[in-house]
N, C-alpha and C positions, 0 to 999 in steps of 0.2 A: 577400502580393504585391499590388502596386497594379494596378488595372485600366487598360489603355491608353486606353479610351474614356471614362474618368471625367471628367465635366464640372467637378468641383471641383478636381482636382489635375492633370488632363491626363496622368496616368500616372506622375507623380513620386512619389506616395505621401505628399506633404506639402501642406498648405494654409497659405499665408502670409497673415497678417492684420496690419493696422496699426491701432494705437490710440494717439491722442495723439502721433503722429509716431514711435512705436516699433513696429518690425516683429517679429513672432514667428511661429513655426511650430508646427503640431500635426499628428499623424498623421491622414491622411484616413480617413474611414469605410470607403472601399472596401478598405483593407488588412485590415479585419477579416473580410471575406467569405471564408468557407471556413477561417477560422483554427482553429476547434475540430477540424475533420477533419484538418488538417495536424498539429496538436499531438498528436492521438490516434495518428496514424501514427508520430510520432517518439517516443512514450512508451515503446515497447518492450513493449507488452502481448503476451504469447504468444498464438498463434492459438487455443489452446484456450479462451481467456477473452475473445476479441474482442467477442463478442455479449452479454456479461454486463451486466445492468442491473437496476434495481429492478423494472422492469415484468415481467421474466421470472424473478424469484427465486421459487422454489417454497416456499410455506408450507402444510403439510398442514392439512386441515380440522380444526377443533377437535373434532369428534365422532369422527374416525378416530384421532387421536393428540393428545390435549390437551396433553401435556407438550411434544412437539416443536413444536406450534403456538405455545405460550406462549414457548418459547425463541427460535424463529426470528422470530416476529412482533416480539418485543421487540428482537432484534438489528437487524432491518431498520428499525424505528422510530428507534433510536439513530443508525444510520448515515445515514438520510435526514435526520434532524434536524440532524446535524453538517453535512452537505452544504448544507442550506438556510441554516444560520446562518453558514457560513464566509464570510469569515475571522474572524467575531466569535464563534466557538464558545468555550465555557468553557475548553477545553484545545486546544492546536494539533494534537493527534494522536489517532489511534484505534488500539487494539490488539484485534484479533479473536482470541479464544482458544477453541479447541474441538477435538474429535477430528477425525481425517482424514475428509474427504468431507462435512462438515456444511454447507458453503457459505461458509466464511470468505473464501476468495479471491474468490468471486463477489461478495459484498457489498463487499469492499475495492475491486475493480475498478469496481463500480457506483457507489461513492462518488467515485472518481477521475473516472469519466465525467461525473458531474454537475459536478465542480469544473472540468473542462476546458471544459464548456459555459458555465460562468460566466466564462471568460476566463483561467483559471490554467494554468500549465504543470505537467507531472508526468512522472516517470520511474519505470518498473517495474524492480525488480531481484529476482531469485530470490536468497535469502540465500547458498546454497551457491555459486552461480555467481559472485556478487559477491566472495566471499572467495577463490575460486580465481583470479579475475582479478587481485585485489589481490596475492595471493601470486606470481602469474606476473610481475607488474610488477617484481619484484626480479631476475628473470632477464634478463641483458643481451640474450639472443637473442629474447625475446618482449616486452621492455619497451615498445616502440613501440606495440603494439596493445593493451596493457593498462594503461598508465600513467594513463589518464584515468578508470578505473573508480571509484577511491576519491573523486576530485574530483567526479565526476558525482553520487555519492551524498551528498557533503557539500553541494554547491551547488544541487541540484535544488530548485525552488520547492516542489514537493510530492514526497516520496519514498514509493513503495509498496514495502515490503520484505516479500517473501513467504516463509513458512516459516522464520521467525526461530528460530535455535537449531539448525537442521538441519545442523550441521557439527561435526566432532570438536572437542571443547574442548581448548584449550591456552592458555598464557600469551599467545601471540601473538594468538590469536583474541580473547581478552578485551580486550587492549589496543586492537585495531582497532575492535571493536564499541563499546567504551566511548568511544573517541575520536569515533566517528561519532555515536552517540546524544547524547553530551554536547554536541558542537558544535551539533547541531540543536536540542537543548533550550535551550541558552544563547541562541541566536539566534531562538528561537520559530519555527523552520522546520518546517512540518508533516511528520509521519511517520505513515504508515498502515501498520501491520504485522499479520501473521498468525502464529500459532504453535499447535502442538498439544501443547506441553510443559505438564506439570502445574505448578501453583503454589499455594501455600497460600491466597492471596487470590482466585485465579481459578478454582480447582477443578481437576478432572482427576485421573486415576488414576495412581499411581506404578507400578503393575504392570498389564500387559495380558495376558489369556489368549491364548496362541498357537494353541491347538486346543481344540475342544469335547470331544473324547474323552479327553484327558489333561490332568492338572493341570500344564501347562507354561506358564510366564509369562515375559514380557519385562519386566525391571526397567528403568524409565525414569528418566532424570535429570530434575531440575526445570529450569525456565527459568533460575533463578539459577546453577545448576551449569553450564549450557551457555554462558551469555553473561557470567557474572560478576555479583557482588552489586552493584557500582557501576553497571553498565549497566542492570541490572534496576531499581534505584532510580530512575535518571534516566528510564527508560521509563515507570514508573508516575507520575512527576512530570508528564510532558508528555502522557500519553495517557489518554483516557477508555477504560475497559476494557469490551469487549463480550463477555460470557460466553456461550459457545455449547456448553459441555460438556453432554452428555446428549442432544444432537440426533442423529438417525440418520445413517448414512453413505449418502447418496443415490447415490453412485457405484456402490456395491455393489448397491443396489436396482435401478438401471437395468440393470446387467449381468444380473441375475437375471430380468428380465422377458422 
């Protein structure tokens, strides 16, 4: 938004210059004032993550938990390096893979925060919510409020897709997700995603113990099984993988304190 008292543009938001008898216009510097804050508000970051940044990401002391220290320090280094190099990063996307509560979404949001500060736009979508909105867009009664969800995910300058694969698998889901990831991959549109699903290359456990006292396990599907082999292949093509499996669940630790 232009500043009414701006001496350069007089509140129009544009500065007109002439060179060799040719007039041209450029956006006035005053329109950039407050832009990161406005973009951040429009990005749709859930309230639970609004304060997440690299500065407040918790990495345990190396002496207290050297494994968690190594995993989380490396993850933050990769994410911060991507944000600093953007848009000249080696790959246009990041995929944070790790168990629930290890800090994947925190680092993903912290990365987006830095990119917004650099002048880029971003949109946050929870994977399950996005698919439910897209499915609802086929319903004539709710089409108006949901029809832009898929287009938003396709067109966003930077898309943060949280909890990738956390939706029941079906042919329809595979088609939608493959179309979305393929479009962004082909056009080198950045995708920052998180997932807790196991994968042969990323790690993770195929079975998780449900209780300590009994040998009861939850058999988990792999990332490829949940989103499809084609989508998984495109995802690996466009994303640097940030492996966080093995880091502790800090949400549980905070509750237990």
